[in-house]
DSSP file (Angstrom, degrees, kcal/mol; ACC not computed):
  #  RESIDUE AA STRUCTURE BP1 BP2  ACC     N-H-->O    O-->H-N    N-H-->O    O-->H-N    TCO  KAPPA ALPHA  PHI   PSI    X-CA   Y-CA   Z-CA
    1    1 A M              0   0    0      0, 0.0     2,-0.3     0, 0.0     0, 0.0   0.000 360.0 360.0 360.0 141.4   -3.8    3.1  -56.2
    2    2 A K        -     0   0    0      1,-0.1     2,-0.1     3,-0.0     3,-0.0  -0.616 360.0-119.0 -84.8 134.7   -5.9    1.8  -53.3
    3    3 A A        -     0   0    0     -2,-0.3     2,-0.5     1,-0.1    -1,-0.1  -0.484  33.2-115.9 -71.3 143.3   -4.3   -0.4  -50.6
    4    4 A K        -     0   0    0     -2,-0.1     2,-0.2     1,-0.0    -1,-0.1  -0.713  25.8-125.1 -84.1 125.8   -5.9   -3.8  -50.5
    5    5 A E        -     0   0    0     -2,-0.5     2,-0.5     1,-0.1    -1,-0.0  -0.502  23.0-124.0 -72.9 137.2   -7.8   -4.5  -47.3
    6    6 A I        -     0   0    0     -2,-0.2     2,-0.3     2,-0.0    -1,-0.1  -0.713  24.3-142.1 -88.3 132.1   -6.6   -7.6  -45.6
    7    7 A Q    >>  -     0   0    0     -2,-0.5     3,-1.9     1,-0.1     4,-0.7  -0.657  15.2-124.0 -95.7 147.4   -9.4  -10.0  -45.0
    8    8 A V  H >> S+     0   0    0     -2,-0.3     4,-3.3     1,-0.3     3,-1.3   0.848 111.6  59.8 -50.4 -38.8   -9.8  -12.3  -41.9
    9    9 A T  H 34 S+     0   0    0      1,-0.3    -1,-0.3     2,-0.2     5,-0.0   0.747  98.3  57.4 -68.2 -27.0  -10.0  -15.3  -44.0
   10   10 A E  H <4 S+     0   0    0     -3,-1.9    -1,-0.3     2,-0.1     3,-0.2   0.761 116.2  36.6 -74.3 -22.5   -6.5  -14.5  -45.4
   11   11 A I  H << S+     0   0    0     -3,-1.3     2,-0.7    -4,-0.7    -2,-0.2   0.905 128.6  28.8 -86.8 -62.1   -5.1  -14.6  -41.8
   12   12 A W  S  < S+     0   0    0     -4,-3.3    -1,-0.2     4,-0.1     2,-0.2  -0.636  80.8 144.9-117.5  71.8   -7.1  -17.3  -40.1
   13   13 A N     >  -     0   0    0     -2,-0.7     4,-2.4    -3,-0.2     5,-0.2  -0.445  63.8 -96.9 -91.7 175.8   -8.1  -19.9  -42.9
   14   14 A D  H  > S+     0   0    0      1,-0.2     4,-2.1     2,-0.2     5,-0.2   0.856 121.7  52.0 -63.4 -38.8   -8.3  -23.6  -42.4
   15   15 A N  H  > S+     0   0    0      2,-0.2     4,-1.9     1,-0.2    -1,-0.2   0.919 111.2  44.8 -64.5 -47.6   -4.9  -24.2  -43.8
   16   16 A K  H  > S+     0   0    0      1,-0.2     4,-2.1     2,-0.2    -1,-0.2   0.879 112.4  51.5 -68.0 -36.4   -3.2  -21.8  -41.6
   17   17 A K  H  X S+     0   0    0     -4,-2.4     4,-2.1     1,-0.2    -1,-0.2   0.862 110.5  50.5 -68.4 -30.6   -5.1  -23.1  -38.5
   18   18 A A  H  X S+     0   0    0     -4,-2.1     4,-2.4     2,-0.2    -1,-0.2   0.868 110.7  49.4 -72.9 -34.2   -4.1  -26.7  -39.4
   19   19 A N  H  X S+     0   0    0     -4,-1.9     4,-2.1     2,-0.2    -2,-0.2   0.878 111.9  48.4 -68.4 -36.0   -0.3  -25.5  -39.7
   20   20 A I  H  X S+     0   0    0     -4,-2.1     4,-2.3     2,-0.2    -2,-0.2   0.932 112.3  47.4 -70.7 -43.1   -0.5  -23.8  -36.4
   21   21 A K  H  X S+     0   0    0     -4,-2.1     4,-2.5     1,-0.2     5,-0.2   0.898 112.4  52.0 -67.8 -39.3   -2.1  -26.9  -34.8
   22   22 A E  H  X S+     0   0    0     -4,-2.4     4,-2.3     2,-0.2    -1,-0.2   0.906 109.9  47.8 -57.2 -41.7    0.7  -29.1  -36.4
   23   23 A A  H  X S+     0   0    0     -4,-2.1     4,-2.4     2,-0.2    -1,-0.2   0.863 111.0  50.7 -75.1 -31.6    3.4  -26.9  -35.1
   24   24 A I  H  X S+     0   0    0     -4,-2.3     4,-2.3     2,-0.2    -2,-0.2   0.949 112.2  46.7 -62.7 -44.2    1.9  -27.0  -31.6
   25   25 A L  H  X S+     0   0    0     -4,-2.5     4,-1.9     1,-0.2    -2,-0.2   0.886 111.5  52.1 -61.5 -40.0    1.7  -30.8  -31.6
   26   26 A A  H  X S+     0   0    0     -4,-2.3     4,-0.6    -5,-0.2    -1,-0.2   0.933 111.8  45.8 -65.6 -41.5    5.2  -31.1  -32.9
   27   27 A H  H >< S+     0   0    0     -4,-2.4     3,-0.9     1,-0.2     4,-0.3   0.873 108.3  56.3 -68.5 -31.8    6.5  -28.8  -30.1
   28   28 A A  H >< S+     0   0    0     -4,-2.3     3,-1.9     1,-0.3    -1,-0.2   0.908  99.1  62.7 -64.2 -39.5    4.5  -30.7  -27.4
   29   29 A K  H 3< S+     0   0    0     -4,-1.9    -1,-0.3     1,-0.3    -2,-0.2   0.769 100.3  53.6 -57.1 -26.1    6.2  -33.9  -28.5
   30   30 A T  T << S+     0   0    0     -3,-0.9    -1,-0.3    -4,-0.6     2,-0.3   0.462  87.4 101.2 -93.3  -1.5    9.5  -32.4  -27.5
   31   31 A Q  S <  S-     0   0    0     -3,-1.9    -3,-0.0    -4,-0.3    -4,-0.0  -0.582  72.3-121.6 -85.5 143.9    8.5  -31.6  -24.0
   32   32 A S     >  -     0   0    0     -2,-0.3     4,-2.0     1,-0.1     5,-0.2  -0.206  29.3-106.3 -70.4 172.4    9.5  -33.8  -21.0
   33   33 A K  H  > S+     0   0    0      1,-0.2     4,-1.6     2,-0.2     5,-0.2   0.786 121.0  55.8 -75.1 -24.7    7.0  -35.3  -18.8
   34   34 A E  H  > S+     0   0    0      2,-0.2     4,-2.3     1,-0.2    -1,-0.2   0.869 108.2  47.0 -72.8 -32.2    7.7  -32.9  -16.2
   35   35 A Q  H  > S+     0   0    0      2,-0.2     4,-2.2     1,-0.2    -2,-0.2   0.895 110.8  52.7 -72.6 -38.9    7.1  -30.0  -18.5
   36   36 A I  H  X S+     0   0    0     -4,-2.0     4,-1.8     2,-0.2    -2,-0.2   0.851 111.4  48.1 -62.2 -38.2    3.8  -31.6  -19.7
   37   37 A L  H  X S+     0   0    0     -4,-1.6     4,-2.3     2,-0.2     5,-0.2   0.961 109.7  50.8 -71.8 -52.4    2.7  -32.0  -16.1
   38   38 A T  H  X S+     0   0    0     -4,-2.3     4,-2.7     1,-0.2    -2,-0.2   0.873 110.6  49.8 -50.1 -40.9    3.6  -28.4  -15.2
   39   39 A N  H  X S+     0   0    0     -4,-2.2     4,-2.5     2,-0.2    -1,-0.2   0.937 110.9  49.7 -67.3 -44.4    1.6  -27.1  -18.2
   40   40 A K  H  X S+     0   0    0     -4,-1.8     4,-1.3     2,-0.2    -2,-0.2   0.863 112.8  46.6 -60.7 -40.0   -1.3  -29.2  -17.2
   41   41 A L  H  X S+     0   0    0     -4,-2.3     4,-1.9     2,-0.2     3,-0.3   0.924 112.8  50.0 -71.2 -49.1   -1.1  -27.8  -13.6
   42   42 A L  H  X S+     0   0    0     -4,-2.7     4,-2.6     1,-0.2     5,-0.3   0.904 104.0  58.1 -60.9 -41.4   -0.7  -24.3  -14.8
   43   43 A A  H  X S+     0   0    0     -4,-2.5     4,-2.1     1,-0.2    -1,-0.2   0.859 108.6  46.6 -50.8 -41.6   -3.7  -24.6  -17.0
   44   44 A I  H  X S+     0   0    0     -4,-1.3     4,-2.4    -3,-0.3    -1,-0.2   0.897 109.7  53.1 -66.1 -42.2   -5.8  -25.5  -13.9
   45   45 A Q  H  X S+     0   0    0     -4,-1.9     4,-2.4     1,-0.2    -2,-0.2   0.894 110.1  47.5 -65.0 -35.7   -4.4  -22.7  -12.0
   46   46 A Y  H  X S+     0   0    0     -4,-2.6     4,-3.0     2,-0.2     5,-0.2   0.866 111.6  51.0 -72.2 -36.7   -5.4  -20.2  -14.9
   47   47 A R  H  X S+     0   0    0     -4,-2.1     4,-2.0    -5,-0.3    -1,-0.2   0.901 110.3  49.1 -69.2 -31.4   -8.8  -21.7  -15.0
   48   48 A L  H  X S+     0   0    0     -4,-2.4     4,-1.7     2,-0.2    -2,-0.2   0.954 114.2  45.4 -59.1 -52.3   -9.0  -21.2  -11.3
   49   49 A E  H  X S+     0   0    0     -4,-2.4     4,-1.6     1,-0.2    -2,-0.2   0.882 110.8  53.6 -63.2 -44.1   -7.8  -17.6  -11.7
   50   50 A D  H  X S+     0   0    0     -4,-3.0     4,-2.1     1,-0.2    -1,-0.2   0.896 109.1  50.5 -56.5 -45.2  -10.2  -17.1  -14.6
   51   51 A Y  H  < S+     0   0    0     -4,-2.0    -2,-0.2    -5,-0.2    -1,-0.2   0.877 110.1  48.3 -63.7 -36.5  -13.2  -18.3  -12.4
   52   52 A I  H  < S+     0   0    0     -4,-1.7    -1,-0.2     1,-0.2    -2,-0.2   0.824 117.9  39.9 -79.7 -30.7  -12.4  -16.0   -9.6
   53   53 A E  H  < S+     0   0    0     -4,-1.6    -2,-0.2    -5,-0.2    -1,-0.2   0.747  94.3  98.3 -91.0 -23.4  -12.0  -12.9  -11.8
   54   54 A S     <  -     0   0    0     -4,-2.1     3,-0.3    -5,-0.2    -4,-0.0  -0.338  49.6-168.9 -73.4 140.1  -14.9  -13.6  -14.1
   55   55 A D  S    S+     0   0    0      1,-0.1    -1,-0.1    -2,-0.1    -4,-0.1   0.365  81.0  65.0-100.2   3.4  -18.3  -11.9  -13.6
   56   56 A T        +     0   0    0     -5,-0.0     2,-0.2     0, 0.0    -1,-0.1  -0.041  65.0 154.1-121.6  28.6  -20.1  -14.0  -16.0
   57   57 A N        -     0   0    0     -3,-0.3     3,-0.1     1,-0.2    -6,-0.0  -0.418  21.1-174.6 -62.2 126.4  -19.9  -17.4  -14.4
   58   58 A L  S    S+     0   0    0     -2,-0.2     2,-0.4     1,-0.2    -1,-0.2   0.696  71.4  39.8 -88.5 -18.8  -22.7  -19.5  -15.4
   59   59 A E  S    S-     0   0    0      2,-0.0     2,-0.5     0, 0.0    -1,-0.2  -0.976  82.2-125.3-132.7 136.3  -21.9  -22.4  -13.2
   60   60 A V        -     0   0    0     -2,-0.4     2,-0.5    -3,-0.1    68,-0.0  -0.733  24.0-158.7 -85.6 128.7  -20.6  -22.2   -9.6
   61   61 A L        -     0   0    0     -2,-0.5     2,-0.1    63,-0.1    67,-0.1  -0.932   5.3-151.4-112.6 131.1  -17.4  -24.2   -9.1
   62   62 A K     >  -     0   0    0     -2,-0.5     4,-1.2     1,-0.1    35,-0.1  -0.458  34.5-103.2 -94.0 171.7  -16.4  -25.3   -5.5
   63   63 A I  H >> S+     0   0    0     33,-0.4     4,-2.6     1,-0.2     3,-0.6   0.905 121.4  62.8 -57.0 -46.5  -13.0  -25.8   -4.3
   64   64 A L  H 3> S+     0   0    0     32,-2.4     4,-2.9     1,-0.3     5,-0.2   0.888  98.3  56.6 -48.1 -47.9  -13.7  -29.6   -4.7
   65   65 A D  H 3> S+     0   0    0     31,-0.3     4,-1.6     1,-0.2    -1,-0.3   0.909 109.6  43.2 -53.5 -46.4  -14.0  -29.1   -8.4
   66   66 A F  H <X S+     0   0    0     -4,-1.2     4,-2.3    -3,-0.6    -2,-0.2   0.892 113.3  51.6 -63.5 -47.2  -10.6  -27.5   -8.7
   67   67 A V  H  X S+     0   0    0     -4,-2.6     4,-2.7     1,-0.2    -2,-0.2   0.875 108.6  52.5 -58.7 -38.4   -9.0  -30.1   -6.3
   68   68 A K  H  X S+     0   0    0     -4,-2.9     4,-2.3    -5,-0.3    -1,-0.2   0.932 107.7  51.1 -69.6 -40.1  -10.5  -32.9   -8.5
   69   69 A M  H  X S+     0   0    0     -4,-1.6     4,-2.0    -5,-0.2    -2,-0.2   0.956 113.3  46.0 -56.2 -53.6   -9.0  -31.3  -11.7
   70   70 A Y  H  X S+     0   0    0     -4,-2.3     4,-2.1     1,-0.2    -2,-0.2   0.913 113.8  47.7 -57.9 -45.1   -5.6  -31.2  -10.0
   71   71 A L  H  <>S+     0   0    0     -4,-2.7     5,-2.7     1,-0.2     4,-0.5   0.836 106.7  57.2 -67.5 -32.6   -5.9  -34.8   -8.7
   72   72 A E  H ><5S+     0   0    0     -4,-2.3     3,-0.5     2,-0.2    -1,-0.2   0.896 108.4  45.8 -69.8 -37.8   -6.9  -36.1  -11.9
   73   73 A V  H 3<5S+     0   0    0     -4,-2.0    -2,-0.2     1,-0.2    -1,-0.2   0.863 117.2  46.0 -64.9 -35.0   -3.7  -34.7  -13.7
   74   74 A L  T 3<5S-     0   0    0     -4,-2.1    -1,-0.2    -5,-0.2    -2,-0.2   0.530 109.4-127.9 -84.5  -1.0   -1.7  -36.1  -10.9
   75   75 A N  T < 5 +     0   0    0     -3,-0.5     2,-0.3    -4,-0.5    -3,-0.2   0.876  64.0 129.0  50.1  46.8   -3.5  -39.4  -11.0
   76   76 A L      < -     0   0    0     -5,-2.7     2,-0.2    -6,-0.1    -1,-0.2  -0.803  52.4-124.1-118.2 165.7   -4.3  -39.4   -7.3
   77   77 A T     >  -     0   0    0     -2,-0.3     4,-1.9    -3,-0.1     5,-0.1  -0.667  23.6-117.0-103.3 162.6   -7.4  -39.8   -5.3
   78   78 A K  H  > S+     0   0    0     -2,-0.2     4,-1.8     1,-0.2     5,-0.1   0.787 117.6  56.3 -67.6 -26.3   -9.0  -37.6   -2.8
   79   79 A K  H  > S+     0   0    0      2,-0.2     4,-2.1     1,-0.2    -1,-0.2   0.898 105.9  51.7 -70.0 -36.3   -8.4  -40.3   -0.1
   80   80 A E  H  > S+     0   0    0      1,-0.2     4,-2.0     2,-0.2    -2,-0.2   0.851 110.2  49.6 -65.5 -33.0   -4.7  -40.2   -1.0
   81   81 A L  H  X S+     0   0    0     -4,-1.9     4,-1.9     1,-0.2    -1,-0.2   0.869 107.9  52.4 -72.9 -35.0   -4.7  -36.4   -0.6
   82   82 A A  H  X>S+     0   0    0     -4,-1.8     5,-3.0     2,-0.2     4,-0.6   0.841 109.1  50.6 -67.3 -38.8   -6.4  -36.6    2.8
   83   83 A T  H ><5S+     0   0    0     -4,-2.1     3,-0.9     3,-0.2    -2,-0.2   0.929 109.6  49.5 -68.3 -39.2   -3.8  -39.1    4.0
   84   84 A C  H 3<5S+     0   0    0     -4,-2.0    -2,-0.2     1,-0.3    -1,-0.2   0.865 112.0  49.4 -67.3 -31.1   -1.0  -36.8    2.9
   85   85 A F  H 3<5S-     0   0    0     -4,-1.9    -1,-0.3     2,-0.1    -2,-0.2   0.581 114.8-120.0 -83.2  -0.1   -2.8  -33.9    4.7
   86   86 A E  T <<5S+     0   0    0     -3,-0.9     2,-0.3    -4,-0.6    -3,-0.2   0.935  72.9 121.2  60.6  52.1   -3.1  -36.1    7.8
   87   87 A M  S   <S-     0   0    0     -5,-3.0    -1,-0.3    -6,-0.1     2,-0.2  -0.935  70.9 -99.0-133.7 159.2   -6.9  -35.9    7.7
   88   88 A Q     >  -     0   0    0     -2,-0.3     4,-2.7     1,-0.1     3,-0.3  -0.587  33.1-126.1 -74.2 144.8   -9.9  -38.0    7.4
   89   89 A D  H  > S+     0   0    0     -2,-0.2     4,-2.1     1,-0.2    -1,-0.1   0.851 109.5  48.7 -58.5 -39.0  -11.2  -38.2    3.9
   90   90 A S  H  > S+     0   0    0      2,-0.2     4,-1.4     1,-0.2    -1,-0.2   0.821 110.7  51.8 -70.2 -30.2  -14.8  -37.2    5.0
   91   91 A N  H  > S+     0   0    0     -3,-0.3     4,-1.4     2,-0.2     3,-0.4   0.953 111.1  47.0 -66.6 -47.3  -13.4  -34.2    7.0
   92   92 A L  H  X S+     0   0    0     -4,-2.7     4,-2.7     1,-0.2     3,-0.3   0.910 108.3  56.4 -56.5 -41.9  -11.5  -33.1    4.0
   93   93 A H  H  X S+     0   0    0     -4,-2.1     4,-2.5     1,-0.3     6,-0.3   0.883 102.7  56.4 -58.7 -40.8  -14.6  -33.5    1.7
   94   94 A K  H  <>S+     0   0    0     -4,-1.4     6,-1.9    -3,-0.4     5,-1.6   0.862 110.4  42.1 -68.3 -32.9  -16.5  -31.2    4.0
   95   95 A Y  H ><5S+     0   0    0     -4,-1.4     3,-0.8    -3,-0.3    -1,-0.2   0.918 117.5  46.6 -74.2 -42.6  -14.1  -28.3    3.6
   96   96 A L  H 3<5S+     0   0    0     -4,-2.7   -32,-2.4     1,-0.2   -33,-0.4   0.821 111.9  51.1 -64.4 -32.6  -13.6  -28.9   -0.1
   97   97 A N  T 3<5S-     0   0    0     -4,-2.5    -1,-0.2    -5,-0.3    -2,-0.2   0.525 117.5-112.0 -86.4  -9.9  -17.4  -29.2   -0.7
   98   98 A G  T < 5S+     0   0    0     -3,-0.8    -3,-0.2    -4,-0.4    -4,-0.1   0.597  85.7 121.1  84.8  12.0  -18.0  -25.8    1.2
   99   99 A E  S   <S+     0   0    0     -5,-1.6     2,-0.3    -6,-0.3    -4,-0.2   0.824  80.1  32.3 -66.9 -34.5  -19.8  -27.5    4.1
  100  100 A R  S    S-     0   0    0     -6,-1.9    -2,-0.3    -9,-0.1     2,-0.2  -0.892  96.3-105.1-121.2 152.2  -17.1  -26.1    6.4
  101  101 A K        -     0   0    0     -2,-0.3     2,-0.1     1,-0.1    -5,-0.1  -0.470  42.2-107.4 -74.1 145.2  -15.2  -22.9    6.1
  102  102 A L        -     0   0    0     -2,-0.2     2,-0.3    -7,-0.1    -1,-0.1  -0.371  34.0-150.4 -70.4 153.3  -11.7  -23.2    4.9
  103  103 A N     >  -     0   0    0     -2,-0.1     4,-2.2     1,-0.1     5,-0.2  -0.854  27.1-107.5-115.9 161.3   -9.0  -22.6    7.6
  104  104 A A  H  > S+     0   0    0     -2,-0.3     4,-2.9     1,-0.2     5,-0.2   0.865 116.9  54.5 -58.6 -37.1   -5.4  -21.3    7.1
  105  105 A T  H  > S+     0   0    0      2,-0.2     4,-1.9     1,-0.2    -1,-0.2   0.963 111.7  44.1 -63.0 -47.3   -3.8  -24.8    7.8
  106  106 A L  H  > S+     0   0    0      2,-0.2     4,-2.8     1,-0.2     5,-0.2   0.893 113.9  50.4 -58.8 -44.0   -5.9  -26.4    5.1
  107  107 A V  H  X S+     0   0    0     -4,-2.2     4,-3.0     1,-0.2    -2,-0.2   0.930 111.1  48.9 -55.9 -50.0   -5.3  -23.4    2.7
  108  108 A L  H  X S+     0   0    0     -4,-2.9     4,-2.3     2,-0.2     5,-0.2   0.866 110.4  51.9 -64.6 -34.2   -1.5  -23.6    3.3
  109  109 A K  H  X S+     0   0    0     -4,-1.9     4,-2.5    -5,-0.2    -2,-0.2   0.950 112.5  44.4 -63.8 -51.1   -1.6  -27.4    2.7
  110  110 A L  H  X S+     0   0    0     -4,-2.8     4,-2.6     1,-0.2     5,-0.2   0.929 114.2  50.7 -63.3 -46.4   -3.5  -27.0   -0.7
  111  111 A S  H  X>S+     0   0    0     -4,-3.0     5,-1.7    -5,-0.2     4,-0.7   0.902 113.8  42.9 -61.1 -41.8   -1.2  -24.2   -1.7
  112  112 A A  H  <5S+     0   0    0     -4,-2.3    -1,-0.2     3,-0.2    -2,-0.2   0.869 115.9  49.7 -73.8 -33.8    2.0  -26.1   -1.0
  113  113 A F  H  <5S+     0   0    0     -4,-2.5    -2,-0.2    -5,-0.2    -3,-0.2   0.956 122.8  29.2 -64.5 -51.0    0.6  -29.3   -2.6
  114  114 A F  H  <5S-     0   0    0     -4,-2.6    -1,-0.2    -5,-0.2    -2,-0.2   0.374 105.5-120.0 -93.9   3.2   -0.6  -27.7   -5.9
  115  115 A H  T  <5 +     0   0    0     -4,-0.7    -3,-0.2    -5,-0.2    -4,-0.1   0.958  66.6 135.5  58.7  49.5    2.0  -25.0   -6.0
  116  116 A T      < -     0   0    0     -5,-1.7    -1,-0.2    -6,-0.2    -2,-0.1  -0.894  64.3 -92.9-124.7 160.9   -0.6  -22.2   -5.9
  117  117 A P    >>  -     0   0    0      0, 0.0     3,-1.1     0, 0.0     4,-0.5  -0.500  34.4-129.5 -68.7 136.8   -0.9  -19.0   -4.0
  118  118 A P  H >> S+     0   0    0      0, 0.0     3,-1.8     0, 0.0     4,-1.1   0.913 102.6  64.6 -52.8 -44.1   -2.9  -19.4   -0.8
  119  119 A E  H 3> S+     0   0    0      1,-0.3     4,-3.0     2,-0.2     5,-0.2   0.796  89.0  68.5 -59.8 -26.3   -5.2  -16.6   -1.4
  120  120 A L  H <> S+     0   0    0     -3,-1.1     4,-1.3     1,-0.2    -1,-0.3   0.844  97.8  50.9 -47.3 -41.8   -6.6  -18.3   -4.5
  121  121 A W  H <X S+     0   0    0     -3,-1.8     4,-1.5    -4,-0.5     3,-0.3   0.918 111.6  46.5 -69.5 -44.4   -8.3  -20.9   -2.4
  122  122 A Y  H  X S+     0   0    0     -4,-1.1     4,-3.5     1,-0.2    -2,-0.2   0.906 107.1  58.4 -56.6 -45.9   -9.9  -18.3   -0.1
  123  123 A R  H  X S+     0   0    0     -4,-3.0     4,-2.2     1,-0.2    -1,-0.2   0.784 102.0  54.6 -67.2 -23.4  -11.0  -16.2   -3.1
  124  124 A I  H  X S+     0   0    0     -4,-1.3     4,-2.8    -3,-0.3    -1,-0.2   0.957 109.5  47.2 -65.2 -47.9  -13.0  -19.2   -4.5
  125  125 A E  H  X S+     0   0    0     -4,-1.5     4,-1.6     1,-0.2     5,-0.2   0.946 115.5  46.9 -61.1 -47.6  -14.9  -19.5   -1.1
  126  126 A V  H >X S+     0   0    0     -4,-3.5     4,-2.6     1,-0.2     3,-0.6   0.940 110.1  50.7 -62.4 -42.1  -15.5  -15.8   -1.1
  127  127 A K  H 3X S+     0   0    0     -4,-2.2     4,-1.9     1,-0.3    -2,-0.2   0.908 111.1  49.4 -61.2 -43.4  -16.6  -15.6   -4.7
  128  128 A N  H 3X S+     0   0    0     -4,-2.8     4,-1.4     2,-0.2    -1,-0.3   0.760 108.9  52.2 -68.0 -19.9  -19.1  -18.5   -4.2
  129  129 A E  H <X S+     0   0    0     -4,-1.6     4,-3.1    -3,-0.6    -2,-0.2   0.882 110.5  49.7 -74.6 -41.7  -20.5  -16.7   -1.0
  130  130 A L  H  X S+     0   0    0     -4,-2.6     4,-1.8     2,-0.2    -2,-0.2   0.835 106.9  53.6 -69.8 -23.7  -21.0  -13.6   -3.0
  131  131 A I  H  X S+     0   0    0     -4,-1.9     4,-1.6     2,-0.2    -1,-0.2   0.929 111.2  45.8 -70.1 -38.5  -22.8  -15.4   -5.8
  132  132 A E  H  X S+     0   0    0     -4,-1.4     4,-1.3     2,-0.2    -2,-0.2   0.879 111.0  54.7 -69.4 -34.7  -25.2  -16.9   -3.2
  133  133 A L  H  X S+     0   0    0     -4,-3.1     4,-0.6     1,-0.2     3,-0.4   0.907 105.5  52.6 -53.7 -42.6  -25.5  -13.3   -1.7
  134  134 A N  H >< S+     0   0    0     -4,-1.8     3,-1.5     1,-0.3     4,-0.4   0.894 104.6  54.5 -65.0 -44.5  -26.5  -12.1   -5.0
  135  135 A K  H >< S+     0   0    0     -4,-1.6     3,-0.7     1,-0.3    -1,-0.3   0.792 104.8  57.1 -57.1 -33.1  -29.2  -14.8   -5.2
  136  136 A E  H >< S+     0   0    0     -4,-1.3     3,-2.8    -3,-0.4    -1,-0.3   0.667  80.8  85.1 -69.3 -22.0  -30.4  -13.4   -1.9
  137  137 A K  G X< S+     0   0    0     -3,-1.5     3,-1.6    -4,-0.6    -1,-0.2   0.794  78.3  68.3 -60.6 -21.7  -31.0   -9.9   -3.2
  138  138 A E  G <  S+     0   0    0     -3,-0.7    -1,-0.3    -4,-0.4     3,-0.3   0.821 104.8  42.7 -56.2 -34.1  -34.3  -11.1   -4.4
  139  139 A N  G X  S+     0   0    0     -3,-2.8     3,-1.6     1,-0.2     4,-0.5  -0.051  77.7 123.9 -99.6  26.8  -35.2  -11.3   -0.7
  140  140 A I  G X   +     0   0    0     -3,-1.6     3,-2.2     1,-0.3     4,-0.3   0.861  61.4  68.5 -62.1 -36.7  -33.5   -8.0    0.2
  141  141 A A  G >  S+     0   0    0      1,-0.3     3,-1.1    -3,-0.3    -1,-0.3   0.764  89.5  63.2 -54.1 -26.5  -36.7   -6.6    1.7
  142  142 A S  G <  S+     0   0    0     -3,-1.6     3,-0.4     1,-0.3    -1,-0.3   0.707 101.2  54.8 -75.1 -17.4  -36.4   -9.1    4.5
  143  143 A Y  G X  S+     0   0    0     -3,-2.2     3,-1.8    -4,-0.5    -1,-0.3   0.422  76.9  93.3 -91.5   1.5  -33.1   -7.2    5.5
  144  144 A Q  G X  S+     0   0    0     -3,-1.1     3,-1.7    -4,-0.3    -1,-0.2   0.758  70.1  72.9 -70.9 -18.7  -34.5   -3.9    5.8
  145  145 A K  G 3  S+     0   0    0     -3,-0.4    -1,-0.3    -4,-0.3    -2,-0.1   0.678  89.6  62.0 -54.9 -20.1  -35.0   -4.4    9.4
  146  146 A Y  G <  S+     0   0    0     -3,-1.8    -1,-0.3     3,-0.0     2,-0.2   0.267  73.2 125.0 -98.4  11.7  -31.3   -4.1    9.9
  147  147 A D    X   -     0   0    0     -3,-1.7     3,-1.8     1,-0.1     4,-0.2  -0.529  64.1-134.3 -72.0 138.3  -31.1   -0.5    8.6
  148  148 A Y  G >> S+     0   0    0      1,-0.3     3,-2.6    -2,-0.2     4,-2.2   0.783 101.1  73.0 -60.7 -29.6  -29.4    1.8   11.0
  149  149 A R  G 34 S+     0   0    0      1,-0.3    -1,-0.3     2,-0.2     5,-0.1   0.674  85.3  66.0 -60.7 -14.7  -32.2    4.3   10.5
  150  150 A N  G <4 S+     0   0    0     -3,-1.8    -1,-0.3     1,-0.1    -2,-0.2   0.692 113.2  32.2 -80.6 -17.0  -34.5    2.0   12.5
  151  151 A L  T <4 S+     0   0    0     -3,-2.6     2,-0.4    -4,-0.2    -2,-0.2   0.729 110.5  67.5-105.7 -29.4  -32.2    2.8   15.6
  152  152 A V  S  < S-     0   0    0     -4,-2.2     2,-0.4     2,-0.0    -1,-0.1  -0.774  72.5-134.6-102.6 135.5  -31.1    6.2   15.1
  153  153 A E              0   0    0     -2,-0.4    -3,-0.1     1,-0.1    -2,-0.0  -0.719 360.0 360.0 -83.1 135.5  -33.2    9.4   15.1
  154  154 A M              0   0    0     -2,-0.4    -1,-0.1    -5,-0.1    -5,-0.0   0.363 360.0 360.0-115.9 360.0  -32.6   11.7   12.4
């Protein structure tokens, strides 16, 4: 007797998907406000980590984009964040938007405020610089003048 092959539709059909969704929603209703907030903040952190690790990003996300996600969940404004960080809103915006390079003080403030590892914030900045650099590869010929062979006799 032949063993019956299990079909994908037997595992993931609409009825089972609906039951799973119902179970998830029922569990979510039992969570405290603090746990719900923690989950939302972790979801943003996972998205941030995924952005850093992914090689197939179609869209460049700035530090500002992630900060806005966090602020929306926390129901805060960028101006309130700037006040908390003892900075002018316009100054903070320049760092978050990439007009200025991050510094250690701001990274530590972001890290402490959003409960994230400090290196994540730097890695976003580096990732975005590498994306820009890859766009420059089209103009790589203009960088050939920097080749060491132009200075060293062989």
